[in-house]
N, C-alpha and C positions, 0 to 999 in steps of 0.2 A: 084646558091646557093654556098656560100663559107663556109667552116668550118675551124677553126683555127687548125694549126698543133701542135702536141704535142712537148713539150720540151724534151721528152725522145726519140723522133724519131718515135714513133708508132702513127698511125692515131687514132684520137678520134672516139668514136662510132658514127655510123650513116651514114657517107659518106666520100669520099676521102678528104685528107687534101690539103690545098693550101699553097704554099710557101709564098705567100704575106700576109697571114692572121696573126693576132696576136697570140702569144704563148698561149697554154692552161695553165690555172692557176693551180698551185700545192697547194693542201690543206694539205701539210705536210712540215716539216722543220721549222727551227727557225724563218725565215722571216714571214711565214704565222702565226705562233703562236704569234709572237710579235704584228702583226697588221693585223688581218683577215679582218677588215673593209675596208682596202685598196683594198684587193682582191674582196670583195663584191661590192665595188663601180665600179671597172673595169668590173666585170661580169654583173652588172645591166645595164651598158652602152650598152651591147649587146642584151638586152631584158630580158625576164623573166626566161630564162634558157640558159645555156651555157655549153660547154664541160669542164671538169676538170679532173685532175689526183689526185686520192685519196691517192695513194701510188705508188712507182715506177712500171709502167706498168699496173696500175689498173685505167681504165677510166670509167667515168660516166657522166651523165648530172646533173648539179646542178640547182635546181629550186630556183630562187632568188625573184620571184614576189609573193606578198601576195595572189592575186586572183588566180594565176596559182597554187600555193601551195594548196589552198583550193580545186581547181578543182581536183587535183591528190588525195588528202587525202579523198575526199568525193565521189570518182567514182570507187568503187570496180569492177564495170562491165567492166572497161577499164584498170585498173591498179591493179596488184596483189601484195601481200606482200610475196609470197612464193619464197625464194631464190633459190629453185631448178630450177626456170626459168632463173637464171643468166647464160647466155650462155657462157660467157668468163671463168667462173669457171668450168662449166660442160665440156668444150672442152679442158681444160688445159691451155688456154691462160693466165689465172690468176693462179699462182701456189697455192697449198693448204697451203703453209707456208707463204703466204703474210701476213703482219702484220694486215691487215684489215679484213681478213677472219673470225676470231673468232667473230667479231662484226656483221658479215653479213651472216654467214653460216646458213643453215637450222637447226632449232631445233623444235621438235614438241610442240611448245608453242603458247600461244595466240598472240604473236607478229608476228609470221611468218606463220600464217595460214589464210585462207579465209573461207567465207561462214559458213556452219553449224558447221564445226569443230572449227572455230574461236569462234562462239557463245557458243559452249559447254565449251571450255577451259576458255574463258573470264568469262562466268557465274560462274564457280567454283571460279575464283579469286575474282570477285566483291562480291559474296555472302560471301566468307571467310573474306575479308577485311571489309565488312559491319558489321561483328560481333565485330570489334574493338571499344571499348568505347572511344570516343574522349577525355573525361575528364581523363580517365585512361592513355591514350596515352600522354596527356600533362603532367600528373604527372610523368610518366616515364622520359620524356625528361627533365623536370625541376630537377628531382632527379639526373639524370646522369650529367646534366650540372653543378649542384652544386658540385658534386664530382670532376669533371674535373677542375673547377675554383679553388676549394680548393687546387688542386695540383700545379697550376701555380701561385696562388695568392701571396704567400710569396716572390717569386722571382722578381716580378715587370717587368718581361720580358717573352715573350713566342712567339712561332711560332703557331699561331692560326690554321693553317692548320693541322700540324702533332699532335698538342697537344689538339685540340678541335674539329675542323670541321670534321676531318677524323675519329676520335674516336667515337664521339657521335652517328652518324647514325649507325655505326656497332653495338654499344651496344644496341641501340633501336631495330635494326633488330634482334639481338640475343634474346632480351626479347620477342618481339612479335612473333617470329617464334620458340621459344623453342630451340634455338641453343646454345650449350655449347661454351665457349670461344675458345677451341682448334680447333673446327671445324670452328668457325667464323674467326679465323686467316687465315685458308686456303682459305676460301671464299673471304676475302678481298684481299689477295695476288693474287689470280687468277683473280678476277674482275679488280683490278687495272692494272694488266699486259695486259689484252686484250683491255683496253682503250688506253694504251700508244703505240704510233707508234714505239718507240725505244726499247720496251721490247721484250723478247722472247715469242711471242704470242702462239706458240704451247705448250711450257712449262706451261705458265699461264693457258691455257685452260685445260690442264691435271690436274693441281692443283685444279682448280675450279670444274671440274667433280668429282674428288676424294672427295672433301669436300661435295658437294651436295649429292653424293651417301651415304656418312656416315650419313648425317642428315636424309635422307629418311629412312635408315635402323634403325636409332635410334627411329624415330617417329613411325615406324611400331611396334617396341618392346614396346615403352613407350609413347603412345599418351598422350597429355595433353591439357590444355586450351590455345592453341596457334594456329596461322594461319596455320602452317604446318599440324597440326592434323586435323583442320577443312577442309583443302583442301583434305586430305586423306579420310575423312568421307563424302565428298560431294556426292550427287547423280550422279554426272558426272562419278564417279567410275574411277578415274585416276589410270593408271598403275604406277609402280615404275619409269619407264622411263619418263612418262608424268609428274609425280611429280617432278622429278629432273629438268626438263626443265622449268616448271612453277616457281620453286624456283630460277633458274638462271635468268629468266627475272625479277622477283621481286627483287632479290638481285641487279641486274644491275640498276634497277630504284631507289632502296632504299638506296644505299650507295654512289657510286661515284658521280652521279648527285646531290644527296642530299648534300654532302660535298661541291660541287661546288656552289650550291645555297646559302649555309650558308656563305662560304668564299667570294663569289662575293657580297653578301649583306653586309657583314662587310666591305669589301673594299670600297663600295659605301658610307656607313654610316660614315666611318672615313676619307674619302678623298674629298667628294663632298660637296661644301659649302651649297648647298640647304639642305643637311641633317646634316652635321657637325654643322652648325649654330644652328639648332634646338636642337641638342644634348646639346650644351653648355647652352642653355636656359632651359634645364630640360625636354624637350619633346623628345620622342623616336618614330619617324614616321616609325616604322618597316614595317607596311603594305605597305606604299608608296614605301619604299626602295625595298621590295620584288617585287612589281609590276614593278618598273623600271628595276630591274635586269632581270626579265622574259621577258621584252621587248627588252632590249639592250644587255645583256650578259647572255642569257639562258644557263643553265649548260650543256645541249646538244645543241650545236650550229647547227650541221648538222647531220640529221639522218632521221627517218621515210622513209626508203628506199622502193621504189615501182618498179615494173617491168611491162612495157607495155605488154598487152596481144596480141597486133598485131603491125605491123609497122604503124607509124602515122607521120603526118607532124605537127609540132608545130612551129609557127612563122617562117616558111620557113626552119626549121631544120628537117631532116629526122631522127626520133628517132626509132631505131630498136626494135622489140619485144625482150624481154629478156635482155635489157640493163638497168643497174641500174639508176633510177631517185632518186637522193639524195635531200631531201628537206632541204634547208638552212633556218632553223627556225630563225636564227639571221638575215640573210639578208632580209627575208620576213618581219620580224617585224620592221626593221629599215628603210625599203624603202616604207612605207605606207603613208608618209606625215604627220603622227601624230607628233605634237610637244611635247616636254617633259611635258608641263603643262597639255596637254590633255591626256597623258598616265596615270596620277595619277588616280587610281581607275578604270581604263579601263582594263578589262581582256579579250579583244578580241585578245590578242597575240596568237602565235602558239607554245609557249614553251611546252605546254602539248600535241601537235599535234592537230588533229581534225578528224572528221568522225568516222567510226566504230572502229578505233584504238586509239581514244583519251585515254590518260593515265587514268587508272581506279583508281589510287591512288593519284590524285592531291590534294584532300582534306587533307588526312593525311600528304602528303609531305609538303604542305604549313604550316600546323599546326606545324610540327616538326621544320621547318626552323624559323618560327616566335617565337616559344617558346625558341629556342636556342639563337636567337639574343636578345630577350627581357631579358632573364636571364643574359646573359653576360654583357649587357649594364647597367642593374640594379646593378650588383655586382661590375662592374669596370667602373663607370661613367666617369672617367678621362682618359680612355684608348685612345691611339693615335698610328698611324703608326710609326714604328721605322726607316723607310726609306721613301723617297719620293714615292708617288704613281707611278710615272713614272718609278721608278727603279724596281718595282715588275716584276717578270718574269713569263711567261706562259708556261705550258707544251705543247710539240708538239703533233700533232694528228689531224686527219680530223674531228673527231666527237665532242669532248668536248671543253668547255671553262673553263680551269682549271689552277689555280695558282700553281707555284712550291712551294711557301711558303708565309706566311703572318705574318711577324715579327711585333710585337707591344711592347709598353712599357706602364707602368701605375704605380701609387703609390702602393707599396705592401699592401696587405690586409691579415688578419688572416683567417684561415679556419673556416667555419661554422660547419662542420660535424666532429664528432670524427673519429679518424683513425680506 
């Protein structure tokens, strides 16, 4: 058995490195951000999983095969979600200030727990989200979208990431969770920082923790008709600490990935002839565009981290107990052999994960993205990219698929809503 050597000089998890083996793929830096599919292609050539480096000195196995990903996601008896099992972090091999730690560290929330505790926490989340009226949610999104479009409309130019896609999910979150704007600003600052590989992750995590603590304290004093208050009143009887950590996971799912879904959908609609041609003819195939993005450019490209409960051999690789298995949702989706025309309307992708930890908010997330895209294209039907699609840049980091900006131009329009 041979295992690739690491480009950083440290052996990848599992077994000794061989000097003759190819280098371990790095899931960080500008080269990976610009063309992750090149890395996935090389990795898939080695089988359905291969050793990778997520950040300097942080090794994991990346699962690139669709069937292998489903096996991991659907086998809690073999693979745990609990990061306290991560041996390299526990023994200090991975330093606590590594940029990936805030996205991988243990928090007592539904994402990082197993068994009965996971069921209790997930039940509180699903029951609380289930009280959200889809019609009211669409109304919130459309109202917020109109306000944002009114701001950019007279200029005829905008960065749809910073002026639309990044703002809209935050305002929707604030509305649904009863979160005042000042606390919301802290939450988005902290959440954005822990997603970015180049940010000060410890500082970002501290800002995020401060923000959610303030929101929990506010809801204890002043409960209202919002998801935060419904979580608090749930029979699961969440403690303040548990409340904070459920809000972190909901914020993580509801803002950064949501803005990426909106931006990646807009990029596709404005640059791909299959969709741009339909737009010119007056049709807006938003659902098809969302499906395509969830298959090919999912907003979380690599995540759903699991830890083997025992040493095991997979395809000739010795995978040690407590070593991170990172699921490449993007690689698994694009390596299944499904052609583009067969993906339309097919929602068997892994963008929402699978198994016990399937995203509990995929319905609302899709509704928000669809309403945001439809409203923008309805108000600005002649919108186009201000730069060639190939010139758009992507933010570095092993987890997300996120643009740096999305510059567009369009004929100026007048505002609909009064100031």
